[in-house]
C-alpha positions in Angstrom: 23.2 3.6 22.3 20.1 5.6 21.1 16.4 5.5 21.3 13.9 4.2 18.9 12.8 7.9 18.5 16.3 9.1 17.9 17.0 6.5 15.4 13.8 7.4 13.4 14.7 11.3 13.1 18.4 10.2 12.1 17.0 8.2 9.5 14.5 10.5 8.3 17.3 13.5 8.3 19.6 11.1 5.9 17.0 10.2 3.3 16.6 11.9 0.3 13.9 11.3 -2.4 15.3 9.1 -5.2 15.4 10.6 -8.3 14.6 10.5 -11.2 10.7 10.2 -12.0 10.1 8.0 -14.5 6.9 7.4 -16.9 5.6 3.7 -16.4 2.5 2.3 -18.3 -0.7 1.9 -16.7 -0.2 -2.3 -16.5 2.9 -1.9 -14.5 1.9 0.7 -12.2 0.8 -1.6 -9.3 2.9 -0.6 -6.0 4.7 2.2 -7.4 4.6 5.6 -5.8 2.9 8.6 -7.8 5.8 11.2 -8.7 2.9 14.1 -9.0 -0.3 15.2 -8.9 -2.9 13.6 -11.7 -5.8 15.8 -12.3 -8.7 15.0 -14.3 -8.8 16.6 -17.9 -12.6 16.1 -18.5 -15.8 15.9 -16.2 -16.9 12.8 -15.2 -19.8 11.8 -16.1 -18.1 13.0 -19.2 -21.9 13.9 -20.2 -25.6 13.3 -18.6 -26.7 9.9 -18.9 -28.8 7.3 -17.8 -28.5 5.9 -14.2 -30.8 2.6 -14.7 -32.2 0.8 -17.8 -36.0 2.5 -18.9 -37.7 5.4 -20.6 -36.3 9.0 -20.4 -39.2 11.4 -20.5 -40.3 14.9 -19.4 -41.6 14.6 -16.1 -44.7 17.0 -16.7 -45.8 14.7 -19.2 -46.3 11.7 -16.7 -47.2 13.3 -13.5 -50.2 12.0 -11.9 -50.0 8.7 -14.0 -51.2 5.3 -11.8 -51.6 1.7 -12.4 -55.5 2.3 -12.8 -55.0 5.7 -14.9 -51.7 5.5 -16.8 -50.2 7.8 -19.1 -49.3 6.1 -22.7 -46.2 7.8 -25.0 -44.9 6.2 -27.9 -41.3 5.5 -28.3 -40.0 8.0 -30.6 -35.9 7.1 -29.7 -33.7 3.8 -28.5 -30.6 4.6 -27.1 -28.4 2.0 -26.3 -25.1 2.8 -23.9 -22.5 3.8 -26.0 -24.5 5.7 -28.6 -22.7 8.9 -29.9 -25.1 11.2 -30.5 -28.8 12.0 -29.5 -31.8 13.8 -31.2 -34.1 16.1 -28.8 -37.1 14.2 -27.7 -40.5 15.6 -29.4 -43.3 16.8 -27.0 -45.2 13.9 -26.0 -42.6 11.0 -26.7 -40.5 9.1 -24.6 -36.7 7.6 -25.6 -36.2 3.8 -24.5 -32.8 4.0 -22.8 -30.2 1.8 -21.5 -28.2 2.4 -18.2 -25.2 4.7 -19.4 -26.7 5.8 -22.5 -26.8 9.7 -23.2 -30.0 11.4 -22.0 -31.7 13.3 -25.1 -32.4 17.1 -24.9 -35.7 18.0 -23.4 -35.9 15.3 -20.7 -35.3 15.6 -17.5 -36.4 12.0 -15.7 -35.9 8.4 -16.4 -38.5 6.3 -15.4 -37.1 2.2 -14.8 -38.6 -0.1 -16.9 -40.2 -1.8 -13.7 -42.7 1.0 -13.6 -43.6 0.8 -17.3 -45.4 -1.9 -19.1 -41.7 -2.6 -20.3 -39.9 -2.8 -23.4 -42.1 -4.7 -25.8 -44.5 -2.3 -27.4 -43.5 0.7 -29.4 -45.9 2.4 -27.0 -45.3 2.7 -23.3 -48.0 2.7 -20.4 -46.4 4.6 -17.0 -47.8 3.4 -14.4 -45.6 5.4 -11.7 -44.0 9.0 -11.8 -40.4 9.0 -10.0 -39.5 12.5 -8.7 -38.6 14.6 -11.3 -34.7 14.4 -12.2 -34.9 10.6 -11.0 -32.0 8.1 -12.2 -30.2 10.6 -14.0 -26.1 11.3 -13.6 -25.7 14.8 -14.8 -22.1 15.9 -16.6 -19.3 16.5 -14.0 -21.7 15.9 -10.8 -18.8 13.4 -9.3 -15.7 15.0 -10.7 -15.4 18.6 -12.6 -12.2 19.2 -15.2 -8.9 20.0 -13.4 -10.0 18.1 -10.1 -7.4 16.5 -8.3 -7.6 12.7 -8.7 -4.5 11.1 -7.2 -2.4 13.2 -5.3 2.0 12.7 -5.6 3.1 10.4 -2.7 0.3 7.8 -2.9 1.4 4.2 -3.4 -0.7 2.8 -6.5 -3.2 0.3 -6.1 -5.9 -1.3 -8.5 -8.1 1.6 -7.2 -6.0 4.4 -8.7 -5.0 2.1 -11.8 -9.1 2.4 -12.3 -9.4 5.7 -11.5 -6.2 6.4 -14.0 -7.8 4.5 -17.0 -11.3 5.9 -16.6 -9.6 9.5 -17.1 -7.9 7.9 -20.2 -4.7 8.1 -18.6 -2.3 5.5 -20.3 1.2 6.3 -18.3 1.9 7.8 -15.4 5.1 9.8 -13.6 6.5 7.5 -10.4 9.3 7.5 -8.3 12.1 5.5 -9.7 12.4 2.2 -7.7 15.5 2.0 -5.2 18.0 -0.6 -5.9 19.0 -2.4 -3.0 21.7 -4.9 -2.3 21.3 -7.5 0.5 23.9 -9.3 2.1 24.0 -12.0 4.6 26.9 -13.5 6.5 27.8 -16.6 8.7 29.8 -19.9 8.3 26.8 -21.6 9.6 24.5 -21.0 7.0 23.4 -22.7 3.9 21.0 -21.9 1.0 17.7 -23.9 1.2 17.9 -26.8 -0.9 21.4 -27.4 -0.6 22.2 -30.5 1.7 23.5 -29.4 4.9 25.5 -30.6 7.9 24.4 -31.5 11.3 25.3 -28.3 12.6 24.6 -26.0 9.8 21.2 -24.5 9.7 19.4 -22.8 6.4 19.8 -19.2 5.8 16.2 -17.7 6.2 17.0 -14.0 6.2 18.3 -13.8 2.7 15.2 -14.8 1.3 12.9 -12.8 3.8 14.8 -9.8 3.4 14.5 -10.2 -0.9 10.8 -10.7 0.1 10.2 -7.7 2.1 12.5 -5.7 -0.4 10.2 -6.3 -3.5 7.1 -5.7 -1.2 8.3 -2.5 -0.5 8.4 -1.3 -4.0 12.0 -1.5 -4.6 14.6 -3.9 -6.6 16.8 -6.5 -5.1 20.0 -5.4 -7.2 22.2 -8.2 -5.9 21.7 -10.6 -3.2 24.6 -12.7 -1.9 25.4 -14.9 1.2 29.1 -15.2 2.6 31.1 -16.8 4.7 32.7 -14.7 8.0 35.8 -13.7 5.6 37.2 -10.3 5.9 38.1 -9.8 2.3 35.3 -11.4 1.0 32.8 -9.1 3.0 35.0 -5.7 2.1 34.7 -6.7 -1.5 31.0 -7.7 -1.3 30.2 -4.3 0.4 32.4 -2.4 -2.1 30.4 -3.8 -5.4 27.2 -3.3 -3.2 28.0 0.3 -2.3 28.9 1.2 -6.3 25.7 -0.7 -7.4 22.8 0.2 -5.0 21.0 3.1 -3.3 20.6 1.1 0.0 22.7 -1.9 1.2 21.0 -4.2 3.9 23.4 -6.7 5.5 22.3 -9.5 8.1 24.6 -11.0 10.5 28.2 -9.9 11.5 27.3 -6.8 13.2 27.7 -7.5 16.7 30.9 -7.6 18.9 32.0 -11.5 18.4 35.5 -12.3 17.5 34.0 -12.9 13.7 31.5 -10.1 13.6 34.0 -8.0 11.1 31.1 -5.9 9.3 31.6 -2.8 11.2 35.2 -2.4 10.5 34.7 -2.9 7.0 31.6 -0.8 6.7 34.0 2.2 8.4 37.4 1.2 6.2 34.8 1.6 2.9 34.5 5.4 4.2 30.9 4.5 5.5 29.9 7.4 8.1 28.3 5.9 11.1 25.1 7.5 12.4 24.3 5.1 15.0 24.9 1.7 16.3 23.0 -0.1 18.7 19.3 1.1 19.7 17.8 0.7 23.0 15.2 -1.9 21.7 14.4 -5.5 21.9 14.8 -7.3 19.8 17.1 -5.9 17.5 19.7 -3.9 19.6 22.6 -4.5 17.6 21.2 -2.5 14.6 23.8 -0.4 12.4 22.7 2.7 10.1 25.3 4.7 8.4 25.6 6.8 4.9 28.2 7.0 2.2 29.6 10.2 1.1 27.3 10.3 -1.8 24.2 9.8 0.3 24.0 5.8 0.0 21.9 4.2 3.2 23.7 1.3 4.9 21.7 -0.8 7.2 23.8 -4.0 9.2 20.8 -5.9 10.9 21.5 -8.5 13.3 21.7 -12.1 12.3 18.8 -13.4 14.5 16.1 -13.6 12.0 13.2 -12.2 14.0 15.7 -8.9 15.0 16.4 -8.8 11.1 12.7 -8.7 10.3 11.9 -6.2 13.0 14.5 -4.1 12.1 13.8 -4.2 8.4 9.8 -3.3 9.0 10.4 -0.8 11.4 13.6 1.2 9.8 14.6 0.1 6.4 10.8 -0.3 5.1 10.5 3.5 6.3 13.5 4.7 4.8 12.6 3.2 1.7 9.2 4.4 1.5 10.5 8.2 2.0 13.0 7.4 -0.9 10.2 7.1 -3.5 8.2 10.2 -2.1 5.8 8.4 0.0 5.0 8.7 3.8 5.1 5.3 6.3 2.0 4.0 7.2 0.6 5.6 10.3 0.6 3.1 13.5 -2.4 2.6 15.8 -3.6 1.9 19.4 -5.4 -1.2 20.3 -6.0 -2.8 23.5 -4.2 -5.9 24.6 -6.0 -9.2 25.2 -3.3 -10.5 27.9 -0.1 -8.7 29.6 2.4 -7.3 27.6 6.2 -8.6 29.0 7.6 -4.9 28.4 11.3 -4.4 29.2 12.9 -1.7 31.9 15.5 -0.3 29.6 14.3 -0.9 26.3 11.7 -0.7 23.7 10.1 -3.7 22.8 8.8 -5.4 19.9 6.4 -8.1 19.9 4.7 -9.6 16.8 0.8 -10.5 17.3 -2.7 -10.6 15.7 -5.0 -7.4 15.9 -9.0 -7.6 15.1 -11.7 -5.8 15.7 -14.1 -6.6 18.3 -17.7 -4.8 18.2 -15.5 -1.7 16.8 -12.4 -2.0 19.5 -9.4 -2.7 18.4 -7.7 -5.4 20.3 -4.4 -7.5 19.8 -3.2 -10.5 21.3 0.5 -11.6 21.3 2.3 -14.5 19.6 2.8 -17.5 21.3 6.4 -17.7 20.8 8.7 -14.4 21.8 12.0 -15.3 21.5 14.5 -13.4 18.5 15.7 -16.6 17.0 12.1 -18.2 16.9 10.5 -17.6 13.4 7.2 -19.4 14.0 6.3 -16.3 16.0 5.0 -15.1 12.6 2.7 -18.0 12.3 -0.6 -16.0 12.4 0.6 -12.9 13.1 -0.8 -9.7 11.0 1.0 -6.6 13.3 4.1 -5.6 15.0 3.0 -4.4 18.7 5.4 -2.5 20.4 5.9 -0.6 24.0 8.4 2.0 25.5 10.4 1.0 28.3 8.1 0.3 31.8 9.3 -0.9 34.7 6.3 -3.3 34.6 4.3 -5.7 32.6 1.8 -3.8 30.9 -1.6 -5.0 31.8 -4.5 -6.9 29.9 -6.5 -3.6 28.4 -3.8 -1.3 28.2 -3.4 0.6 24.8 -0.2 -0.5 22.8 0.9 0.9 19.5 0.4 -1.7 16.6 1.7 -1.6 13.0 0.1 -4.3 10.5 2.5 -6.2 8.5 3.0 -5.3 4.8 1.4 -8.6 3.9 -1.7 -8.2 5.9 -5.0 -8.4 3.6 -7.2 -7.7 6.6 -8.2 -7.7 10.2 
């Protein structure tokens, strides 16, 4: 049995970035991981433009203006956003200009229309002069040509899509999505929607793991539920290894009479990196690799244990395969004592919040590994190393947000 830290080291050492990168159109980039740096092909703004609706002027011509003694200037030009050309502004005139329109040569200030007599006349009274250079966005003041916009390894969100679109980038090179097969085993399991015998149970692991795989940016290559049948398990594992970049199983990895997973993985040539981790829940976790470097995770059958292991280890590996870095964990203060384990790293679901600028967390009410209701209201996974005593309220613990959490 190894530590959580050693398990992470072995997984990281066994995980290589999935290749090759592929070009994906802008509309399909959400959630993908950028495979190369993206730089600005032009400055932003592309041209000097007005930051407000108003009038472009030479500042020297409105200096000293006031409501009692306004400067009057005729309107020589009118420029809307989208104007493709401008002429130099003649001295002693102004240009009616809209937000985003190019500022004509010769002007250095935009006066908001609220400080003038308005847009209704061809001659405008200026009642107040803003500072010289006010309300003008200068070419390149935000981004110069060649500036790094988005770095390789970034998981793309709406923000990155907006940036790429702003610079006219219609597609980007992203890491190919790992293909992952998921297999659950157990004679007692039934697919949701099926009729169920009194002593059978519905399979929550299979749809849960499918959803987790898709949320991590990978593809579910195949998904199987199997009975505790050695030959069926071996056949399904062989097919999954042939077709997938990663294989995730749930159930059948412990030491019971009908737990065949470990033996069948060994028979198929999977090299065991570790089996059993000093953690609670999720102790009977198996990790191995094939001769070609494909990753195999066998998770315990209890659904909470299975989810903890996926979030802590499988999602980390999937993230690394795509060339991204796993999300950083953070510290929060306990609202209540944490039931640490003397010998094992302890994971519990909970809820973290910001309280007057301090991160605080509380545990979910249910803590047993078969109780999925522990996820009700949870937005994080809380963890502590082994400890001879429970951690007191106020102690600092490590937390990681659940991938579906939208906000604290």
